N, C-alpha and C positions, 0 to 999 in steps of 0.2 A: 505492500500500499504507499503511495505517497503522501504522506504527511503534509507536506509542504503544498501542493496543489489543492489536498484538502480543506486545510487550513484557509488559503487564500479563497476559494469556494464557499464556504463559511462565512470569512468576512463579507464577502460579496452579497449573499443572501441577509445579513445581519443589517447591512447599512440599509438595502432595499424595504426590508421590513420596519425598520425606523423612520424613512421616510414617507412607507404609505402609512404607517400608524398616526405619525403626527401630520399629515396631510390638512393642510389649514381649508379644505374641500367648505362652503358654504359662506366664506369669509367675501367681502365686497371685490378686493384688490385681486385676490386670486381666481376668483371664479371669472372677473372682467378680464385677467389675464391670460387665461385659458381659452374665452371667447374671441379673445383679439388673434390669439395665435392661429385657432381655426378660421375665423375669418380672412386673415391674412394668407393663409394656404388656399382657401376659396378664391380670394381676389386673384393670387397669382395664377390659380389653375386657369381661371378665365380670361384673364388679362394677357398673361405671357406665354403660356404652355403651348396654345394650338398659333399664336401668331410670332413668337420670338423663338422657342425652344425647337419645335417642328422643324420650320425650315433650316435652322442654325445646323440640326441633325442632319437632315441632307445635304449639307453643304460640306459639312465633318466629312460625311461619306464619301463626297466629292473628291474630294483633297485624299484620303485613303486610296481611293481606288483609279481614280483618273490622272491626280498628278502622280508623276513618277517621283522616286525616293531619290536619285539621282538628281533632280530638278531641286527638291528641297534641299538637299546637302550643299548643291552650288550654291543656293542663292541665303540660306539659313543655317547652314551646317556649320560645328566646330571652326573649320578651315576656310570658310568662306571669306571674302574681306569684308573686314569688321565694318566699314563705312556704308558699303552698300547693303548690310544685312541689317543692321540697325535703321539705316533708313527707309528700307523697304517695310520693316516690322511696322515703324511708328506710323509709315502715313497709310499701310493697310488697316489698321486698328483705326484711324480716323476717317477711312473712308467707310467702314464699317456702323461705327455710331452706335453700338448696343449696350446693353448692361452687361453688370458683371458677369452673370449668370448664365448669358446666350453667349460671352465670349468663350465658356468654357468648353463645349465640344470644340470649336475650332481651334482652341490651344490644344485640348488634347492630341489632334488629329496632326497637327506640322510635329508637334514634340513627338508622337509615334512615329512620322516619316523621317526623321533621323534631324530637325532641327536642332540646331547649339541651344542652349540652356539660357543666355544671354539673351539673344534675339526673341526665343519665345518667351521669355518674361516679359520685353518689351512688346511685345503683341499684344500679353495678357492683360498688361498695365495700359497702353494707350486705345483698343478700343472702347471701352467705355468711359476711362476718363476724357479722351481727347475725343467728344462729342460737338461736332459744329454748333449745331441747333443749339445743346446745352450751354454754350459759351455765349450764342449770340442773347440768348434770354438770359444768363447771368449778366450780361451788361444792361439789357433794358431794364430788368425789373432790381438788380442789387447794386448797379453801379457800373460804369466802363472800368472802375479801378481793379475791383474785384473780377469783372469779364478779364481783362488783359491779363492779371495777374494768375488768374486761372489757367487761360490759354497756356504761358508761357512756362508754367509749371508744371501744366501737365504734359508737354510735348518733352522738354528736359528733362523732368525726372523720370517719365518710361523708358528714355537711354541711361539715364545714369543709373535706377537700381538693376537695369541688365547688364552693365559693364559690372556692375559691383558682384549679383549672381555669378557672372561666368568669372571672374577672377576668383572669388570663395571657392569655388569647385574646379578650378581651370586643368587639377590632376586629374580630375574623374572626366571631364570634358577632353582632354589628351587621349583618354583611353576610349573613349565613345567615337574620337575620331579616327583612330587608328584600325577600331573594329570597323567602319564605315568604309574606311580606306579597302578592306578587303573583300567588299561587298561586292560584286561587279553590278557595273552600270546596267540599271533598268532600262526596258525599251516600253513604250507606248503605242496603241495601236492606231493612235492618229496626232495628226501635227498637233504645235503646243498651240496656235491660234483657236484650234476647234474647242480645245480643251479650256481655252479662256473664256470664249463666247458663252459656253456651257457653265462656267461658273460665276460669269456675269452676270447673266440671268435669272442665278438662283439668288444672288447678291442684291439684285436691283429688287427682287419679290420681296427680301427680307426689310428693305427697307423700306420700300411704299408702303407693305400693309401697317407697317408699325410707324405711321408717322401719326404723329402726336399734335393735336390743333393747339395751334401757338398765340399765345395771349396779344402777338404783334398784330395789328391791321393792316390792309395794303399792303401784304408782303409777297415774295413767292414762297414762302413757307405756306401760308394760307391758301394760296393758288393750288399748290401741291397737294395740300391737304384736303382741297376741295375734290379733288378728282383721285385721291388713293386709290378707291377700289378700281376704278378703269383704268389707270396706271396698272395696277396689278394683273386686272385680266390681260392687259396687253401683254404684258410680259408671260403669261399663263400661256397666253398663243404662242410666243416665239419659245417658253421652254416645250412644247409641244411639238412645234418645228426642229427642236434640236433633239427630242426622242427619235425623232422620223429620220433626220439628215445626216446627226450627228452619231447618236448610239445606235442606229439603224435598226428600230423598236417597227415592230409590222403595223402597215398601214390600219388595218382593221380594229386593232386595239388602241390604238391611238385614236382613232376616229369614234370608237365604243366611251373611252370615257370621256371626251370632249361633247359628246352628245348629251353626259350624263351629265357634265358640270353644266352646261348649257342650260338642261332643263331646270334643274333647281334654281338657278341664277332667274330663270323666268317666274317661277312659282315663290321664290323667295327673295324677291329684288329688294325688298325693304329690309332683309335680314342677311348683309353680305357675309356673313360670317358662316351660313350656312353653305353656301356652293364653295367658301374657301374650303370646308372639312370633306367635302365630298372630292374637291381635285385632290387634298392630299390622298384621301383612301381610293380616288380612282387610280392617281400616278401609281401609289405604292401596289395594286393588284398589276399596272401593265408593267411595272419593274420584276414583279414576280413572275410574270407568264413571257418575259422577254428573253435576252440573252443572259448567256452566264456571266458576262461583264454587270449589265443589270441587275442580275438577282446578287452580286457581292455586293454592288450597293447598297441594294435596299439592305440586305446583311449587315453592313457595317453602319448604316444607320441607326439601324436598332439596337446594334452594341454599344454605343454613344449613349442611346437611351435608357437602355438597361443600368450602364454605368452611372449616370448622371443624376436621373431622375428621384431616385431613392433618396439619395445623401442630401440631395437639395431638398426634398420635403421636408426631413430629417430640420435641416439647417432652419429653414422658414418656419416651423413650427416653434423651432427654439427662438428665435429672433424673434417673433411675436410674441411669446409669453414674457420674454425680457423687457421687450422696450416697445410692444405695444403693435396694434395693426393699421387696418384704413380706418376703423371708426374713430374711435376715440384716443386714438394712438397712445394709450396707456397702459405699459404693461406691469409687471411686479416692480421694476424699478419705476419710482413716481418721477414724472416728466418736470416737476418743478425741483426735484435735485439738478437734473440736468442743466436747467436753464440758471440757477445757480451756480451752476459749476465753471461755466462758460464766459463768463462775465470777464471783462478787462484783456488783460492781452500777457498775463504772466505764462510761465512756461507750464505750471499746471495745468490752467486753462485750455491751453493749445493742445497738450498732451491729451487731456481730456476729451477734448473733440475731436481728436485724430483716434481715438479708441473707439469712442462713441460712432463716429462713422464707419469704422474698420469692421465692426461687428453689425452693425444694422444693415439692411436691405433697404437700398434705394433702387427704383424702377428709374428707367431713364427719364430726364427733366424732373421727375418728381421732388430732386434734393433741392431745386430751385426755393421753392415756396418753401418747403420744410425751413431752410437756411433763413428766408425771408421773415417766417413765425419766430424764429429763434432771434434773429437780430433785433426783430420789434420788441421782444421780450426782453433786452438787455445784453445780447450776445456780443462779443468785441468780436470788430473788423478780422484781426488774426484767427482766432477760431474758427471764425467763419470761411477763411482759403483753408485754413487745416481738415473742416470738415468735408469741402466741395473736392478736396485733392485725394483724402483717405475713402470718403463714402462711395462716389459711384465705381471707383477703380475693385473694391474690394468688399466682399462681407461673411458673414459668418457662413451661410451655406456654401459660399464658393470655397472659402476655404475648406471645407471637408472635401468639396471634388479636386481640388487641385492638390491638397495631400493623396488623395487615391491614384492621381498621375505621376508625379515627382516625389512625392513620398513626405513625410512628417518634419524630418530637419531641415528641407529645402522649404517647405511651407509656411516653418515658422518664422525660417530666414527672412524669405520674401513679406510676410506679413509685418516683420519688424522694422525692416525697413520702408515700406509705405508708411507706416504710423510714424518712424522718426522723420524722416524725410517733410512728411508732412507737417509735424509738428515745429522744426526748424522754420520751414516756409512761413507758416501762420508768424511765428515769433519775429520774422525779419519784418514780415510785411504789415503786422502790427506796429513795430518799431517806426517803420516808415509814415504810416499814416498818423500815427500820435505827432511825429517830430512836424510833418507838414501841416 
């Protein structure tokens, strides 16, 4: 009998029993926190799983199957030209403009295909942090100084964090580069430009279907938002053409799927989410009945979903319980404590704002009204920037998924770097603001 393992199991059971025995069910704060956690999970399922994550899973599957390992290694690998690798990684993230959870399957995919740790981390940070629309919204609502500081900080720090991560794990990356050097160059069944077209269509669908209504009137963003579903449908047609002429799917299969989507669009024209779901399901069936390549694409897409969704759901529940959800925004931690702790521009205020931002989940663009409310309640400008730099880039749910991709030590180091740099940035910006 292994007494060490048995004692460990006994300790775990004892702790669980004590927690359950003294569970404060019936108290207002605990019940509200439970309610908010479930509401946050429900809200996320409705607002982000169908429109954000599912397209992102298909894009990640595209990277895994259609983008050759040699191409990823050439541009993102440990032996790639550093300037080019980090430039592409930061720009790619900026183009996608997704939240900290939607970027995860894409990050997982390029890392799996051989991207170096530094460029992959730069891509992971830049995707949610360098959101052009969010930066414009920040300038409009929170002031040009915060918007400019956020833009400069996000671009600069995505590269700095990636470089630091690569330096800290340089020995491991060298070994990884040696292994990649021995791997024979992979071939693709089509020219690179065809893969680029197919990939761009999927990215366009992801971008347009997630356009949020801007507060700015008479802008290009409002115009695009007004036609978001029409633009999504147009790129859906392009996707059908890509399936036909690039992936060589049978014509009858594509026509059948198109008829189903068109029919649901006619009968549910006031509920555009219905034809979108029909399109996803129809496309999945077409891929399953298609070529070996399309079947592998669907399999990789499903693999990313299986890996990420359970961890994400658990992290969202925990974040909602601790910090609140979409209704009262009141978790087990009182909101008054948070507002009190982030006033002024002290080290602690900036550090706490970074910690709060790093663990709380922010959907794309939601960080702006949240920071606006905190500023109105007495939050300092420095902590506001710290939260804007840490919040959209990382969250408790995303930490759990990142851990499954690169391991616990690297995830901890990455999270610490985000919090540290956000804290220092807030202090510097707050000092400049007070001086001016």
